[in-house]
C-alpha positions, 0 to 999 in steps of 0.5 A: 635092050629095053626101050619104053615110053610108058610114063615115069620111072616107076611105070617104066620099071614095072613094065620092064619087070613084067615083060622080063617075067613074061619072056622068061615064062614063055620064050624058053618053052615055046619059042622057035630057036634061031630067032630074036624076040623084041617085046615093046612096052605100051602104056597098057603093059603096066595095068593089063593082067599078067595072064592077058600079057601071056595070052598076047605073047602066045597069040603073037608067036603063033601068028608069026609061026614061031610057036613051038609046042612041048 
């Protein structure tokens, strides 16, 4: 499920695509099994560099103790 208050349809769709790509890149490799993960788009999600989004997700997962090294 994707919910966002990120602006018009173009910005919402871009935020959705970016979060989906982020989840596909990080979660299968590093997420602890048995948990649900919810990514919420913010206004900055559309303009923030993708590498910064990856770092943000990795940092959040480490803080929540659900980070798994390969």
